[in-house]
Backbone as JSON Lines, residues from 0, in Angstrom:
{"i":0,"aa":"M","n":[193.85,101.86,-180.66],"ca":[194.18,101.88,-179.23],"c":[192.92,101.53,-178.43]}
{"i":1,"aa":"S","n":[193.07,100.67,-177.46],"ca":[191.93,100.27,-176.64],"c":[191.77,101.21,-175.45]}
{"i":2,"aa":"I","n":[190.53,101.36,-174.99],"ca":[190.21,102.24,-173.87],"c":[189.34,101.46,-172.89]}
{"i":3,"aa":"V","n":[189.73,101.46,-171.62],"ca":[188.95,100.75,-170.61],"c":[188.69,101.69,-169.44]}
{"i":4,"aa":"L","n":[187.42,101.9,-169.12],"ca":[187.02,102.66,-167.94],"c":[186.55,101.68,-166.88]}
{"i":5,"aa":"K","n":[187.14,101.76,-165.68],"ca":[186.79,100.86,-164.6],"c":[186.26,101.65,-163.41]}
{"i":6,"aa":"N","n":[184.96,101.56,-163.17],"ca":[184.32,102.18,-162.0],"c":[184.72,103.64,-161.85]}
{"i":7,"aa":"V","n":[184.65,104.37,-162.97],"ca":[185.1,105.76,-162.98],"c":[184.03,106.68,-162.36]}
{"i":8,"aa":"T","n":[184.45,107.43,-161.37],"ca":[183.61,108.43,-160.72],"c":[184.34,109.77,-160.74]}
{"i":9,"aa":"K","n":[183.6,110.83,-161.01],"ca":[184.19,112.18,-160.95],"c":[183.25,113.09,-160.18]}
{"i":10,"aa":"K","n":[183.8,113.66,-159.1],"ca":[183.06,114.64,-158.32],"c":[183.72,116.0,-158.46]}
{"i":11,"aa":"I","n":[182.9,117.03,-158.55],"ca":[183.39,118.4,-158.51],"c":[182.66,119.07,-157.35]}
{"i":12,"aa":"G","n":[183.42,119.34,-156.29],"ca":[182.77,119.8,-155.07],"c":[181.9,118.68,-154.53]}
{"i":13,"aa":"R","n":[180.64,118.99,-154.28],"ca":[179.7,117.97,-153.81],"c":[178.91,117.35,-154.95]}
{"i":14,"aa":"N","n":[179.16,117.81,-156.16],"ca":[178.38,117.34,-157.31],"c":[179.0,116.09,-157.92]}
{"i":15,"aa":"M","n":[178.18,115.07,-158.08],"ca":[178.59,113.84,-158.75],"c":[178.36,114.01,-160.25]}
{"i":16,"aa":"I","n":[179.44,114.16,-161.02],"ca":[179.32,114.4,-162.46],"c":[179.32,113.09,-163.23]}
{"i":17,"aa":"I","n":[180.21,112.18,-162.85],"ca":[180.26,110.83,-163.44],"c":[180.16,109.84,-162.3]}
{"i":18,"aa":"N","n":[179.26,108.86,-162.45],"ca":[178.92,107.97,-161.34],"c":[179.16,106.5,-161.7]}
{"i":19,"aa":"D","n":[180.34,106.0,-161.31],"ca":[180.66,104.57,-161.4],"c":[180.47,104.01,-162.81]}
{"i":20,"aa":"V","n":[181.16,104.63,-163.77],"ca":[181.04,104.22,-165.18],"c":[182.13,103.21,-165.52]}
{"i":21,"aa":"S","n":[181.73,102.1,-166.11],"ca":[182.66,101.09,-166.6],"c":[182.29,100.73,-168.03]}
{"i":22,"aa":"C","n":[183.29,100.7,-168.91],"ca":[183.04,100.25,-170.28],"c":[184.38,99.96,-170.98]}
{"i":23,"aa":"N","n":[184.32,99.07,-171.96],"ca":[185.48,98.73,-172.77],"c":[185.24,99.24,-174.19]}
{"i":24,"aa":"I","n":[186.22,99.94,-174.74],"ca":[186.12,100.45,-176.1],"c":[187.23,99.82,-176.91]}
{"i":25,"aa":"E","n":[186.85,99.04,-177.9],"ca":[187.82,98.25,-178.66],"c":[188.62,99.1,-179.63]}
{"i":26,"aa":"N","n":[189.84,98.65,-179.86],"ca":[190.7,99.29,-180.84],"c":[190.04,99.28,-182.23]}
{"i":27,"aa":"G","n":[190.11,100.41,-182.93],"ca":[189.59,100.49,-184.28],"c":[188.08,100.5,-184.4]}
{"i":28,"aa":"S","n":[187.4,100.89,-183.33],"ca":[185.92,100.93,-183.34],"c":[185.44,102.38,-183.27]}
{"i":29,"aa":"I","n":[184.17,102.57,-183.58],"ca":[183.52,103.87,-183.41],"c":[182.43,103.7,-182.35]}
{"i":30,"aa":"T","n":[182.56,104.43,-181.26],"ca":[181.6,104.37,-180.16],"c":[180.89,105.71,-180.05]}
{"i":31,"aa":"G","n":[179.59,105.67,-179.95],"ca":[178.8,106.88,-179.78],"c":[178.31,107.02,-178.34]}
{"i":32,"aa":"F","n":[178.62,108.15,-177.72],"ca":[178.03,108.5,-176.42],"c":[176.81,109.38,-176.69]}
{"i":33,"aa":"K","n":[175.65,108.87,-176.35],"ca":[174.4,109.57,-176.62],"c":[173.8,110.09,-175.32]}
{"i":34,"aa":"G","n":[173.36,111.35,-175.34],"ca":[172.73,111.92,-174.17],"c":[172.46,113.39,-174.36]}
{"i":35,"aa":"I","n":[171.59,113.94,-173.54],"ca":[171.26,115.36,-173.63],"c":[172.4,116.18,-173.04]}
{"i":36,"aa":"N","n":[172.35,117.49,-173.27],"ca":[173.33,118.37,-172.66],"c":[173.3,118.23,-171.14]}
{"i":37,"aa":"G","n":[174.5,118.12,-170.54],"ca":[174.58,117.98,-169.1],"c":[174.5,116.55,-168.6]}
{"i":38,"aa":"S","n":[174.45,115.59,-169.53],"ca":[174.33,114.19,-169.13],"c":[175.65,113.6,-168.65]}
{"i":39,"aa":"G","n":[176.77,114.24,-169.0],"ca":[178.08,113.73,-168.61],"c":[178.94,113.29,-169.78]}
{"i":40,"aa":"K","n":[178.45,113.44,-171.0],"ca":[179.19,112.99,-172.19],"c":[180.55,113.7,-172.31]}
{"i":41,"aa":"T","n":[180.52,115.02,-172.24],"ca":[181.75,115.79,-172.41],"c":[182.74,115.5,-171.28]}
{"i":42,"aa":"M","n":[182.25,115.32,-170.08],"ca":[183.13,115.02,-168.95],"c":[183.82,113.68,-169.17]}
{"i":43,"aa":"L","n":[183.12,112.7,-169.73],"ca":[183.76,111.42,-170.03],"c":[184.87,111.59,-171.06]}
{"i":44,"aa":"L","n":[184.65,112.43,-172.06],"ca":[185.7,112.68,-173.05],"c":[186.9,113.34,-172.39]}
{"i":45,"aa":"R","n":[186.65,114.26,-171.47],"ca":[187.76,114.91,-170.76],"c":[188.56,113.88,-169.94]}
{"i":46,"aa":"L","n":[187.86,112.96,-169.33],"ca":[188.52,111.91,-168.55],"c":[189.35,110.99,-169.44]}
{"i":47,"aa":"I","n":[188.82,110.63,-170.59],"ca":[189.53,109.75,-171.52],"c":[190.75,110.44,-172.11]}
{"i":48,"aa":"S","n":[190.65,111.75,-172.3],"ca":[191.75,112.51,-172.9],"c":[192.87,112.81,-171.91]}
{"i":49,"aa":"G","n":[192.62,112.64,-170.62],"ca":[193.61,112.97,-169.61],"c":[193.61,114.43,-169.22]}
{"i":50,"aa":"L","n":[192.64,115.2,-169.7],"ca":[192.55,116.6,-169.3],"c":[192.17,116.73,-167.82]}
{"i":51,"aa":"I","n":[191.42,115.75,-167.33],"ca":[191.13,115.64,-165.9],"c":[191.27,114.17,-165.52]}
{"i":52,"aa":"Y","n":[191.41,113.89,-164.24],"ca":[191.52,112.52,-163.76],"c":[190.32,112.18,-162.89]}
{"i":53,"aa":"P","n":[189.99,110.89,-162.78],"ca":[188.84,110.5,-161.97],"c":[189.06,110.77,-160.48]}
{"i":54,"aa":"T","n":[187.97,111.0,-159.78],"ca":[188.02,111.03,-158.31],"c":[188.3,109.63,-157.79]}
{"i":55,"aa":"S","n":[187.72,108.63,-158.43],"ca":[188.03,107.23,-158.15],"c":[187.82,106.42,-159.42]}
{"i":56,"aa":"G","n":[188.38,105.2,-159.43],"ca":[188.35,104.4,-160.64],"c":[189.53,104.72,-161.54]}
{"i":57,"aa":"T","n":[189.6,104.01,-162.67],"ca":[190.74,104.18,-163.57],"c":[190.3,104.28,-165.03]}
{"i":58,"aa":"V","n":[191.1,105.02,-165.79],"ca":[190.97,105.06,-167.24],"c":[192.26,104.49,-167.82]}
{"i":59,"aa":"E","n":[192.13,103.42,-168.6],"ca":[193.3,102.76,-169.18],"c":[193.32,102.95,-170.69]}
{"i":60,"aa":"I","n":[194.48,103.32,-171.21],"ca":[194.71,103.42,-172.64],"c":[195.77,102.39,-173.0]}
{"i":61,"aa":"D","n":[195.38,101.38,-173.78],"ca":[196.3,100.29,-174.1],"c":[196.96,99.75,-172.83]}
{"i":62,"aa":"K","n":[196.16,99.54,-171.8],"ca":[196.57,98.95,-170.51],"c":[197.47,99.86,-169.68]}
{"i":63,"aa":"K","n":[197.59,101.12,-170.05],"ca":[198.34,102.09,-169.26],"c":[197.35,103.03,-168.57]}
{"i":64,"aa":"I","n":[197.48,103.21,-167.26],"ca":[196.53,104.0,-166.48],"c":[196.88,105.48,-166.58]}
{"i":65,"aa":"L","n":[195.87,106.27,-166.98],"ca":[196.05,107.72,-167.03],"c":[196.27,108.27,-165.62]}
{"i":66,"aa":"G","n":[197.24,109.16,-165.51],"ca":[197.54,109.75,-164.21],"c":[198.49,108.92,-163.37]}
{"i":67,"aa":"K","n":[198.83,107.72,-163.85],"ca":[199.77,106.86,-163.14],"c":[200.9,106.43,-164.07]}
{"i":68,"aa":"D","n":[200.54,105.69,-165.12],"ca":[201.55,105.22,-166.07],"c":[201.85,106.27,-167.14]}
{"i":69,"aa":"I","n":[200.84,107.01,-167.54],"ca":[200.99,108.07,-168.54],"c":[200.11,109.25,-168.13]}
{"i":70,"aa":"A","n":[200.52,110.45,-168.55],"ca":[199.72,111.64,-168.23],"c":[198.58,111.82,-169.22]}
{"i":71,"aa":"F","n":[198.84,111.53,-170.49],"ca":[197.86,111.66,-171.55],"c":[197.98,110.46,-172.49]}
{"i":72,"aa":"P","n":[196.93,110.16,-173.24],"ca":[197.09,109.15,-174.3],"c":[198.21,109.58,-175.24]}
{"i":73,"aa":"E","n":[198.99,108.62,-175.7],"ca":[200.19,108.93,-176.48],"c":[199.88,109.44,-177.88]}
{"i":74,"aa":"S","n":[198.71,109.13,-178.4],"ca":[198.34,109.57,-179.74],"c":[196.84,109.86,-179.76]}
{"i":75,"aa":"I","n":[196.5,111.15,-179.72],"ca":[195.08,111.51,-179.59],"c":[194.79,112.82,-180.31]}
{"i":76,"aa":"G","n":[193.61,112.89,-180.92],"ca":[193.09,114.11,-181.51],"c":[191.76,114.43,-180.87]}
{"i":77,"aa":"I","n":[191.55,115.69,-180.49],"ca":[190.38,116.06,-179.69],"c":[189.68,117.28,-180.27]}
{"i":78,"aa":"M","n":[188.36,117.23,-180.28],"ca":[187.54,118.43,-180.47],"c":[186.49,118.41,-179.37]}
{"i":79,"aa":"L","n":[186.67,119.26,-178.36],"ca":[185.75,119.3,-177.23],"c":[184.92,120.58,-177.26]}
{"i":80,"aa":"E","n":[183.62,120.44,-177.1],"ca":[182.69,121.58,-177.05],"c":[182.92,122.48,-178.26]}
{"i":81,"aa":"N","n":[182.99,123.8,-178.08],"ca":[183.15,124.68,-179.23],"c":[184.64,124.88,-179.53]}
{"i":82,"aa":"P","n":[185.09,124.49,-180.75],"ca":[186.51,124.66,-181.07],"c":[186.91,126.13,-181.01]}
{"i":83,"aa":"S","n":[188.11,126.4,-180.52],"ca":[188.58,127.77,-180.36],"c":[189.97,127.92,-180.96]}
{"i":84,"aa":"F","n":[190.15,128.96,-181.76],"ca":[191.42,129.22,-182.41],"c":[191.75,130.71,-182.29]}
{"i":85,"aa":"I","n":[192.89,131.11,-182.82],"ca":[193.33,132.5,-182.74],"c":[192.66,133.31,-183.84]}
{"i":86,"aa":"N","n":[191.89,134.32,-183.47],"ca":[191.08,135.08,-184.42],"c":[191.89,135.75,-185.52]}
{"i":87,"aa":"S","n":[193.07,136.23,-185.19],"ca":[193.86,137.0,-186.16],"c":[194.66,136.11,-187.11]}
{"i":88,"aa":"Y","n":[194.66,134.8,-186.86],"ca":[195.36,133.85,-187.73],"c":[194.39,133.3,-188.77]}
{"i":89,"aa":"S","n":[194.94,132.9,-189.9],"ca":[194.13,132.21,-190.91],"c":[193.86,130.78,-190.44]}
{"i":90,"aa":"G","n":[192.94,130.12,-191.12],"ca":[192.68,128.73,-190.79],"c":[193.93,127.89,-190.93]}
{"i":91,"aa":"Y","n":[194.66,128.1,-192.03],"ca":[195.89,127.35,-192.25],"c":[196.9,127.63,-191.14]}
{"i":92,"aa":"D","n":[197.09,128.9,-190.79],"ca":[198.1,129.26,-189.79],"c":[197.76,128.69,-188.41]}
{"i":93,"aa":"N","n":[196.47,128.61,-188.11],"ca":[196.08,127.99,-186.84],"c":[196.49,126.52,-186.81]}
{"i":94,"aa":"L","n":[196.25,125.81,-187.9],"ca":[196.63,124.4,-187.95],"c":[198.15,124.25,-187.96]}
{"i":95,"aa":"R","n":[198.84,125.14,-188.66],"ca":[200.3,125.1,-188.7],"c":[200.89,125.26,-187.31]}
{"i":96,"aa":"M","n":[200.33,126.19,-186.53],"ca":[200.82,126.42,-185.18],"c":[200.64,125.16,-184.32]}
{"i":97,"aa":"L","n":[199.48,124.51,-184.42],"ca":[199.25,123.29,-183.67],"c":[200.17,122.16,-184.13]}
{"i":98,"aa":"A","n":[200.38,122.07,-185.43],"ca":[201.24,121.02,-185.98],"c":[202.69,121.19,-185.54]}
{"i":99,"aa":"D","n":[203.12,122.42,-185.33],"ca":[204.51,122.68,-184.93],"c":[204.82,122.17,-183.52]}
{"i":100,"aa":"I","n":[203.78,121.94,-182.7],"ca":[204.02,121.48,-181.33],"c":[204.72,120.12,-181.32]}
{"i":101,"aa":"K","n":[204.24,119.2,-182.15],"ca":[204.83,117.86,-182.2],"c":[205.72,117.65,-183.42]}
{"i":102,"aa":"G","n":[205.49,118.43,-184.46],"ca":[206.3,118.29,-185.66],"c":[206.11,116.98,-186.4]}
{"i":103,"aa":"L","n":[204.89,116.44,-186.34],"ca":[204.63,115.14,-186.96],"c":[204.21,115.24,-188.42]}
{"i":104,"aa":"I","n":[203.7,116.39,-188.83],"ca":[203.18,116.53,-190.19],"c":[203.76,117.76,-190.87]}
{"i":105,"aa":"D","n":[203.69,117.77,-192.19],"ca":[204.23,118.89,-192.95],"c":[203.11,119.73,-193.56]}
{"i":106,"aa":"E","n":[203.5,120.74,-194.33],"ca":[202.53,121.66,-194.93],"c":[201.58,120.94,-195.88]}
{"i":107,"aa":"D","n":[202.1,119.95,-196.59],"ca":[201.26,119.22,-197.54],"c":[200.11,118.52,-196.82]}
{"i":108,"aa":"R","n":[200.38,117.96,-195.65],"ca":[199.33,117.27,-194.9],"c":[198.3,118.27,-194.4]}
{"i":109,"aa":"I","n":[198.74,119.44,-193.96],"ca":[197.79,120.46,-193.5],"c":[196.87,120.86,-194.65]}
{"i":110,"aa":"C","n":[197.44,121.08,-195.82],"ca":[196.62,121.45,-196.99],"c":[195.67,120.31,-197.37]}
{"i":111,"aa":"E","n":[196.16,119.08,-197.26],"ca":[195.34,117.91,-197.58],"c":[194.12,117.84,-196.66]}
{"i":112,"aa":"V","n":[194.34,118.08,-195.37],"ca":[193.25,117.98,-194.39],"c":[192.27,119.14,-194.57]}
{"i":113,"aa":"M","n":[192.77,120.33,-194.87],"ca":[191.85,121.46,-195.1],"c":[190.96,121.18,-196.31]}
{"i":114,"aa":"D","n":[191.53,120.56,-197.32],"ca":[190.74,120.16,-198.49],"c":[189.73,119.09,-198.09]}
{"i":115,"aa":"L","n":[190.16,118.14,-197.27],"ca":[189.3,117.03,-196.85],"c":[188.05,117.52,-196.13]}
{"i":116,"aa":"V","n":[188.19,118.55,-195.28],"ca":[187.05,119.04,-194.51],"c":[186.28,120.15,-195.24]}
{"i":117,"aa":"G","n":[186.69,120.46,-196.45],"ca":[185.96,121.44,-197.25],"c":[186.36,122.88,-197.01]}
{"i":118,"aa":"L","n":[187.61,123.11,-196.59],"ca":[188.09,124.48,-196.33],"c":[189.21,124.89,-197.28]}
{"i":119,"aa":"K","n":[189.37,124.18,-198.37],"ca":[190.47,124.45,-199.29],"c":[190.46,125.89,-199.78]}
{"i":120,"aa":"E","n":[189.28,126.41,-200.09],"ca":[189.18,127.76,-200.64],"c":[189.24,128.84,-199.56]}
{"i":121,"aa":"N","n":[189.3,128.43,-198.29],"ca":[189.28,129.42,-197.2],"c":[190.52,129.35,-196.31]}
{"i":122,"aa":"G","n":[191.57,128.74,-196.83],"ca":[192.76,128.53,-196.03],"c":[193.42,129.81,-195.55]}
{"i":123,"aa":"N","n":[193.32,130.86,-196.34],"ca":[193.98,132.12,-195.98],"c":[193.04,133.13,-195.31]}
{"i":124,"aa":"K","n":[191.79,132.74,-195.13],"ca":[190.84,133.64,-194.48],"c":[191.08,133.68,-192.97]}
{"i":125,"aa":"K","n":[191.0,134.86,-192.38],"ca":[191.18,134.98,-190.93],"c":[190.08,134.22,-190.2]}
{"i":126,"aa":"Y","n":[190.45,133.6,-189.1],"ca":[189.5,132.78,-188.34],"c":[188.31,133.6,-187.87]}
{"i":127,"aa":"R","n":[188.52,134.88,-187.56],"ca":[187.42,135.7,-187.07],"c":[186.33,135.89,-188.13]}
{"i":128,"aa":"K","n":[186.66,135.63,-189.39],"ca":[185.68,135.77,-190.47],"c":[185.02,134.43,-190.83]}
{"i":129,"aa":"F","n":[185.38,133.39,-190.12],"ca":[184.79,132.08,-190.38],"c":[183.34,132.05,-189.88]}
{"i":130,"aa":"S","n":[182.5,131.36,-190.62],"ca":[181.16,131.06,-190.13],"c":[181.25,129.98,-189.06]}
{"i":131,"aa":"L","n":[180.15,129.73,-188.35],"ca":[180.15,128.69,-187.33],"c":[180.45,127.32,-187.93]}
{"i":132,"aa":"G","n":[179.91,127.06,-189.11],"ca":[180.17,125.78,-189.77],"c":[181.63,125.62,-190.15]}
{"i":133,"aa":"M","n":[182.25,126.71,-190.63],"ca":[183.66,126.67,-190.98],"c":[184.53,126.45,-189.74]}
{"i":134,"aa":"K","n":[184.15,127.08,-188.64],"ca":[184.89,126.87,-187.38],"c":[184.82,125.41,-186.95]}
{"i":135,"aa":"Q","n":[183.65,124.82,-187.12],"ca":[183.49,123.41,-186.76],"c":[184.36,122.52,-187.65]}
{"i":136,"aa":"R","n":[184.4,122.82,-188.92],"ca":[185.23,122.04,-189.86],"c":[186.71,122.16,-189.51]}
{"i":137,"aa":"L","n":[187.14,123.35,-189.1],"ca":[188.54,123.54,-188.72],"c":[188.86,122.73,-187.46]}
{"i":138,"aa":"G","n":[187.92,122.69,-186.53],"ca":[188.11,121.88,-185.33],"c":[188.26,120.41,-185.65]}
{"i":139,"aa":"I","n":[187.47,119.93,-186.61],"ca":[187.57,118.53,-187.04],"c":[188.92,118.28,-187.7]}
{"i":140,"aa":"A","n":[189.35,119.24,-188.53],"ca":[190.65,119.12,-189.19],"c":[191.78,119.01,-188.17]}
{"i":141,"aa":"A","n":[191.72,119.84,-187.13],"ca":[192.76,119.81,-186.09],"c":[192.8,118.46,-185.38]}
{"i":142,"aa":"A","n":[191.63,117.86,-185.19],"ca":[191.55,116.58,-184.47],"c":[192.12,115.41,-185.26]}
{"i":143,"aa":"I","n":[192.01,115.47,-186.59],"ca":[192.41,114.31,-187.41],"c":[193.72,114.49,-188.13]}
{"i":144,"aa":"M","n":[194.28,115.69,-188.17],"ca":[195.37,115.97,-189.11],"c":[196.64,115.15,-188.85]}
{"i":145,"aa":"E","n":[196.9,114.77,-187.6],"ca":[198.11,114.0,-187.29],"c":[197.88,112.49,-187.29]}
{"i":146,"aa":"K","n":[196.73,112.07,-187.81],"ca":[196.37,110.66,-187.88],"c":[196.54,109.96,-186.53]}
{"i":147,"aa":"P","n":[195.87,110.48,-185.5],"ca":[196.05,109.93,-184.15],"c":[195.4,108.56,-183.98]}
{"i":148,"aa":"G","n":[195.86,107.86,-182.94],"ca":[195.3,106.55,-182.63],"c":[193.93,106.63,-182.01]}
{"i":149,"aa":"I","n":[193.65,107.74,-181.28],"ca":[192.34,107.97,-180.67],"c":[191.82,109.32,-181.16]}
{"i":150,"aa":"I","n":[190.55,109.36,-181.53],"ca":[189.9,110.61,-181.94],"c":[188.64,110.79,-181.1]}
{"i":151,"aa":"L","n":[188.55,111.93,-180.4],"ca":[187.38,112.27,-179.59],"c":[186.71,113.49,-180.19]}
{"i":152,"aa":"L","n":[185.45,113.36,-180.58],"ca":[184.71,114.47,-181.18],"c":[183.44,114.73,-180.38]}
{"i":153,"aa":"D","n":[183.34,115.93,-179.83],"ca":[182.21,116.32,-178.99],"c":[181.21,117.13,-179.81]}
{"i":154,"aa":"E","n":[179.99,116.59,-179.98],"ca":[178.95,117.22,-180.78],"c":[179.49,117.71,-182.13]}
{"i":155,"aa":"P","n":[180.08,116.8,-182.92],"ca":[180.76,117.22,-184.15],"c":[179.83,117.74,-185.25]}
{"i":156,"aa":"T","n":[178.52,117.44,-185.15],"ca":[177.6,117.91,-186.2],"c":[177.1,119.34,-185.95]}
{"i":157,"aa":"N","n":[177.45,119.93,-184.8],"ca":[177.0,121.3,-184.5],"c":[177.38,122.25,-185.63]}
{"i":158,"aa":"A","n":[176.42,123.05,-186.06],"ca":[176.62,124.12,-187.06],"c":[176.9,123.6,-188.46]}
{"i":159,"aa":"L","n":[176.84,122.28,-188.67],"ca":[177.08,121.74,-190.0],"c":[175.75,121.57,-190.74]}
{"i":160,"aa":"D","n":[175.75,121.91,-192.03],"ca":[174.57,121.68,-192.85],"c":[174.56,120.22,-193.29]}
{"i":161,"aa":"E","n":[173.56,119.85,-194.08],"ca":[173.4,118.45,-194.47],"c":[174.63,117.93,-195.21]}
{"i":162,"aa":"S","n":[175.19,118.73,-196.11],"ca":[176.38,118.29,-196.84],"c":[177.58,118.16,-195.91]}
{"i":163,"aa":"G","n":[177.65,119.04,-194.91],"ca":[178.74,118.97,-193.94],"c":[178.66,117.71,-193.09]}
{"i":164,"aa":"V","n":[177.45,117.33,-192.69],"ca":[177.27,116.11,-191.89],"c":[177.62,114.88,-192.73]}
{"i":165,"aa":"K","n":[177.25,114.9,-194.0],"ca":[177.59,113.78,-194.89],"c":[179.11,113.66,-195.03]}
{"i":166,"aa":"L","n":[179.78,114.79,-195.21],"ca":[181.23,114.78,-195.33],"c":[181.87,114.3,-194.03]}
{"i":167,"aa":"L","n":[181.37,114.77,-192.9],"ca":[181.88,114.34,-191.6],"c":[181.75,112.83,-191.43]}
{"i":168,"aa":"T","n":[180.6,112.29,-191.82],"ca":[180.38,110.85,-191.72],"c":[181.41,110.08,-192.53]}
{"i":169,"aa":"E","n":[181.69,110.56,-193.73],"ca":[182.69,109.91,-194.6],"c":[184.08,109.97,-193.97]}
{"i":170,"aa":"I","n":[184.41,111.1,-193.37],"ca":[185.71,111.26,-192.72],"c":[185.85,110.3,-191.55]}
{"i":171,"aa":"I","n":[184.8,110.2,-190.74],"ca":[184.84,109.33,-189.56],"c":[185.02,107.87,-189.96]}
{"i":172,"aa":"I","n":[184.29,107.43,-190.98],"ca":[184.41,106.05,-191.44],"c":[185.81,105.8,-191.99]}
{"i":173,"aa":"A","n":[186.36,106.77,-192.72],"ca":[187.72,106.62,-193.26],"c":[188.75,106.53,-192.14]}
{"i":174,"aa":"E","n":[188.57,107.32,-191.09],"ca":[189.5,107.27,-189.96],"c":[189.41,105.93,-189.24]}
{"i":175,"aa":"R","n":[188.2,105.41,-189.11],"ca":[188.03,104.08,-188.52],"c":[188.72,103.02,-189.37]}
{"i":176,"aa":"N","n":[188.55,103.12,-190.7],"ca":[189.17,102.15,-191.6],"c":[190.7,102.24,-191.55]}
{"i":177,"aa":"R","n":[191.21,103.42,-191.22],"ca":[192.66,103.61,-191.05],"c":[193.15,102.9,-189.79]}
{"i":178,"aa":"G","n":[192.25,102.67,-188.83],"ca":[192.61,101.98,-187.61],"c":[192.43,102.79,-186.35]}
{"i":179,"aa":"A","n":[191.92,104.02,-186.48],"ca":[191.72,104.87,-185.31],"c":[190.56,104.36,-184.45]}
{"i":180,"aa":"T","n":[190.68,104.57,-183.15],"ca":[189.59,104.33,-182.21],"c":[188.87,105.67,-182.01]}
{"i":181,"aa":"I","n":[187.58,105.71,-182.29],"ca":[186.85,106.97,-182.33],"c":[185.7,106.95,-181.33]}
{"i":182,"aa":"I","n":[185.57,108.06,-180.6],"ca":[184.41,108.24,-179.72],"c":[183.71,109.53,-180.12]}
{"i":183,"aa":"L","n":[182.42,109.41,-180.38],"ca":[181.59,110.55,-180.75],"c":[180.61,110.84,-179.62]}
{"i":184,"aa":"S","n":[180.55,112.08,-179.2],"ca":[179.57,112.49,-178.21],"c":[178.5,113.31,-178.92]}
{"i":185,"aa":"S","n":[177.25,112.87,-178.84],"ca":[176.21,113.57,-179.59],"c":[174.83,113.28,-179.01]}
{"i":186,"aa":"H","n":[173.92,114.25,-179.21],"ca":[172.51,114.01,-178.88],"c":[171.74,113.59,-180.13]}
{"i":187,"aa":"D","n":[172.45,113.54,-181.29],"ca":[171.83,113.27,-182.58],"c":[171.81,111.76,-182.84]}
{"i":188,"aa":"A","n":[170.67,111.13,-182.58],"ca":[170.55,109.68,-182.71],"c":[170.76,109.22,-184.15]}
{"i":189,"aa":"Q","n":[170.26,109.98,-185.11],"ca":[170.39,109.59,-186.51],"c":[171.86,109.55,-186.93]}
{"i":190,"aa":"F","n":[172.61,110.56,-186.52],"ca":[174.04,110.62,-186.85],"c":[174.78,109.44,-186.21]}
{"i":191,"aa":"L","n":[174.51,109.17,-184.95],"ca":[175.19,108.06,-184.28],"c":[174.84,106.72,-184.92]}
{"i":192,"aa":"N","n":[173.61,106.57,-185.35],"ca":[173.2,105.31,-185.99],"c":[173.93,105.09,-187.3]}
{"i":193,"aa":"K","n":[174.3,106.17,-187.98],"ca":[175.0,106.06,-189.27],"c":[176.49,105.83,-189.12]}
{"i":194,"aa":"T","n":[177.03,106.13,-187.95],"ca":[178.48,106.11,-187.81],"c":[179.02,105.1,-186.79]}
{"i":195,"aa":"S","n":[178.26,104.8,-185.76],"ca":[178.83,104.12,-184.59],"c":[178.58,102.61,-184.6]}
{"i":196,"aa":"N","n":[179.64,101.86,-184.29],"ca":[179.51,100.41,-184.12],"c":[178.75,100.08,-182.84]}
{"i":197,"aa":"R","n":[178.83,101.0,-181.88],"ca":[178.23,100.77,-180.57],"c":[177.75,102.1,-180.01]}
{"i":198,"aa":"I","n":[176.58,102.1,-179.43],"ca":[176.01,103.33,-178.88],"c":[175.77,103.14,-177.38]}
{"i":199,"aa":"I","n":[176.35,104.05,-176.6],"ca":[176.22,104.01,-175.14],"c":[175.42,105.23,-174.7]}
{"i":200,"aa":"E","n":[174.28,104.99,-174.07],"ca":[173.43,106.08,-173.62],"c":[173.81,106.49,-172.2]}
{"i":201,"aa":"I","n":[173.91,107.81,-172.0],"ca":[174.36,108.35,-170.72],"c":[173.32,109.34,-170.2]}
{"i":202,"aa":"S","n":[173.02,109.24,-168.92],"ca":[172.09,110.16,-168.28],"c":[172.53,110.37,-166.83]}
{"i":203,"aa":"N","n":[172.6,111.62,-166.43],"ca":[173.0,111.96,-165.05],"c":[174.31,111.29,-164.64]}
{"i":204,"aa":"G","n":[175.24,111.23,-165.58],"ca":[176.57,110.71,-165.27],"c":[176.68,109.21,-165.2]}
{"i":205,"aa":"K","n":[175.62,108.49,-165.62],"ca":[175.64,107.03,-165.56],"c":[175.29,106.45,-166.92]}
{"i":206,"aa":"I","n":[175.79,105.26,-167.19],"ca":[175.39,104.53,-168.39],"c":[174.02,103.91,-168.13]}
{"i":207,"aa":"T","n":[173.07,104.25,-168.98],"ca":[171.7,103.74,-168.8],"c":[171.35,102.65,-169.81]}
{"i":208,"aa":"N","n":[172.1,102.6,-170.91],"ca":[171.83,101.58,-171.93],"c":[173.01,101.54,-172.89]}
{"i":209,"aa":"E","n":[173.25,100.39,-173.48],"ca":[174.25,100.3,-174.54],"c":[173.85,99.19,-175.49]}
{"i":210,"aa":"R","n":[174.16,99.39,-176.75],"ca":[173.78,98.41,-177.75],"c":[174.77,98.44,-178.91]}
{"i":211,"aa":"N","n":[174.94,97.3,-179.55],"ca":[175.75,97.21,-180.75],"c":[174.9,97.62,-181.95]}
{"i":212,"aa":"N","n":[175.53,98.26,-182.9],"ca":[174.83,98.72,-184.1],"c":[175.33,97.89,-185.27]}
{"i":213,"aa":"Y","n":[174.49,96.99,-185.74],"ca":[174.9,96.06,-186.8],"c":[174.55,96.6,-188.2]}
{"i":214,"aa":"D","n":[174.06,97.83,-188.27],"ca":[173.6,98.37,-189.55],"c":[174.71,99.06,-190.34]}
{"i":215,"aa":"I","n":[175.91,99.18,-189.76],"ca":[177.0,99.85,-190.5],"c":[178.14,98.87,-190.74]}
């Protein structure tokens, strides 16, 4: 799915959070939003997901304008900031509850994804007993389990050890090869260099630099 931002501005009160951002994100690509905390990366993901709408400008998903033609992207998986689930539910039950909303996947797919993110042995453990790394893995599982056309991952390497980051990189590349359009928000330059076809640097709500990455 293609994503086009045209002169997107977002104000909250008197604060300019996103300032006249324009960019095209091609179908089946991996784009990295690079910037420090507070640069506007997460707000851009919220705008692309349809969780909020621009003060001015447009966000288009496959040529359909969010907030006008469609309320949300028709096929999207999201992990924004710190993933949050129900503490008294197991990891599996949390994913099952989310899957029941659309009814697109079955129990076998949920088990497959838990195995994919390295949580196979912890499927029945209550979420409140998960480590930070396990919580992050469950958030990634929730974002990819329905094989969405767009995947947005906000600081996906948080709380992951070296093996977790390696596994995450493999998952992201596999999702791209499946045809998903992926946007990664991260301050980790090394991670973005290993995964992203294109890196867009953001500071104070504006694009300050962008470059293609020919090394992947």
